[in-house]
N, C-alpha and C positions, 0 to 999 in steps of 0.2 A: 593414521587410522585405516583399519580395514573399510571398504565401501558399504558393505551392507551393515557393518557396525555403528557407521554413522548415520546411516538411513533409520536404524532402529533405535538410535539414541535420540533422534530428534523430539523434542517435545517444546511446548509451550513453557519457558520459564519465566514465572512471576514473583519467586523468591530467591535473592542472589546473596552470596556469600560476599563479606568485606573484602573484596580483593580487585586491585586495579585491572584494566585491561589496556595494554600499551597502545598508543597510538600506531604503531608500525604494525601490530598485529589487526587493528581495526581496518587498516589501509589495504592488507593483503586480503580481507574479506571482501572490501569493495572491489578490488582488483579482480577477484574471481569472479564476483557478480556479473562484472563487466565484460565475462568471457561468454554469458548466456546469450542463446540465439534471440533475435527479434524480428519481426515483419520488416522486409526489404532492408534489414540492417539498420534500422533507424537508430538503435541503441537508446530509446528513449526513457533514459534513467540518469538521475544525480542523486549520489549521498551527501548529505550534511552530516558530518560526524560531529557529534556534541558531546564533549565531557565537562565543561564548563557547568557547576552546578546553579549558579544563577540564571543562566539562561535556561536550562531545563527547570528551574523553579517558574520562571515567566510564563514559560509553555504550559506547566501543570496549571498556573493560574487562568490562563486563558481559556483551556479548556473546562476548568470547574465553572468559571463565569459564566460560557456559554451555555453548560448544563444546566446552571441554575435558572437562566433566562427561560429555558425550554421547559425545565420542571416546574416552574412557577405558573405556566400557562396550562400545563397538563393537569395540574391539581385543580383547575376549574371544571376539568372533562373527568377524569378519573384519578383520585390521590393514590390510589394503590398502585397504578402503573407509572405515576409520576416519582412515587419513593423507590421503586425499583429500579428505574433509570438511574436516578440520584446514585443509588448503593451501586450499581454497575459502573457508573463512573469511578467512584471511590476504590472499588475492588480491581477492576479490570482495566482501567485506563491509566491513572496517575500513579499506579505503583511503580512508573518506570523512574519516579524519583528516588527508588532504592537502588537502582541499575546504576553502575558507574559510566555507562556510556548509552546517549540516545542518538538513533539514526533518523533523522527525518529524510525521506525517500521522494524525490521529486520526479515527476513525470510529465509527459506533453502527448498531446493527441496524435492519433495516428489515423489516416484515412485509408482503410483495407481496399484491396483489389475490386475493382466493381463501382465502388462509391465515386470516384473521380469520373469514371466514363458514363456512369447512367445519368451525375450530374450534370455533365456535359450536354446530354440528350436533353435533358429535362430544361437545361437553359436556352438550349437551341429553340426548342418547341415555344418558349416564352417569348421569344424574339423573333416568330415567325417563321421559322424553317420550317420545311416539308417533311416532318417526322413522324412515326406513328407512335406516339408514347404509350397509347393503351395497349399496345403488343406486350410491353414489358410489365402490365398488371399495376398493382397499387404501388406507383413509384415512391410514394411519401413513406408509406409503411415499409417498403424495401430498403430504403434510404437508413431510415431510423433503426431496424432491426439489425442490419449491416454495421452501423455504426457504434451504437450503443449497446445492443442485446449481445450480438456476437463479440464485440469489443476487443478485437485483437491486440490493440493497443496497451490493454491491461494485461493479456495475456502473455505478453513480451515481458512486462514488469513483473509480473508473478515469476517469469523463469529467473529474472535477475535476483529477487528477493530470495527465492529457494536457494539459490547457488550461494549468496551470502550465509544464509541460515546453516548451510550443511559445512560450510566452510569454516564457520566459527564454531562447531561440533567438533570438526578435524582439529581444532587448535586448542580444544580444552574448555570451550566456552558453551554458551547456550543462548539463547535470544526468544523472544515473544513478538512476533509478526502483529502490528496493531493497526486496523483500519477504524476503531470505535472512537477515535478522534477526529475523524475527517469531518465531523459536522462542525468543526472548530478550525478548519483549513484556512479560512481567511486570515483569522486572529494569528493563526502561527506563522503563517507567509509573511504576516507585517512584522512580526518578532524577529524572523531571519532576516529579513531585509535591515531591520534597525539594530540588532544586537550581534549579528555574524559578520565576517567579511566576505560573504557571498556575492558573486558577481550578479548584480541586478539584472543584468541583461537578460539573463537566463529566464526570468519572468517575463521580458519583453517578447522572448522567443515562445513564450506560449507555457514554459513549464508552471506546473502545479503541484500540490501535495498529494500525494498517492497513499502512503503509508508511512509508519514509523516503525523501527524497532530497537526494543529495550536489550541490550547485551551485555554479558558478565558472566561471571562463575556462577554456574547452578549452586545453590543453597539445600538446605534440608526442606523435604515435605511437598516438593513440585508432584504434582499428579496429573495423568493424561487419562481422557476417556477411552474406550475401547474403539478400535478401528473396526470396520464391515469387512466381513471375510470375502476374500477374492472372487467366490462365487456370486456374490451379492453386487458386485459392481463392472462384471464382465459378461459380455456376449459373444459366443463363440461362433464365426460362421466358417464351416469346412467345406 
């Protein structure tokens, strides 16, 4: 497919046709995802491709159960918001049960340039070394901002997932990139350990759930919101 056609076709697919996605095509998507750029070539991604409906069902049950726990407490504070959150889970998260494949994307932490170096200086001061930590400003705020707000590890993961979604379109499929179930990530990780042949050492190495992808042939009725005009998202300096 023409590259710009792929870009223009991309949308979040929540309605799927009753057609299968061969494992070979899903592996192709993962292979293309793996060609994405990443900070210091860390390649901080692992794709768990699930076609087993029983496992998908257990993941949906875990998300729904976690949602119910949160909703029950929310109702004590704001019943309206609680019911909206409950509806959101039903309509915008567990819809993946109607997809022929679910991909759980694992990732791991990446410490960006500057973080280990400034941490080295901070630790040295704590141990009594003659360094001027104040010259670096508010070091704790700097480290937090660099690691969590700038978060280059997630930027790398995003590049890989984008590659996955675009290759899916190129092969005639569609997908929905999901982070709305991340509040149930611990429960989902437990299911992966118990119900799939995943190498558990990945979790020992620090991998954790970062997102999910519902994948399949697009059905009828998928809609997309309008995108901002290019003039609204750019600043030109000449």
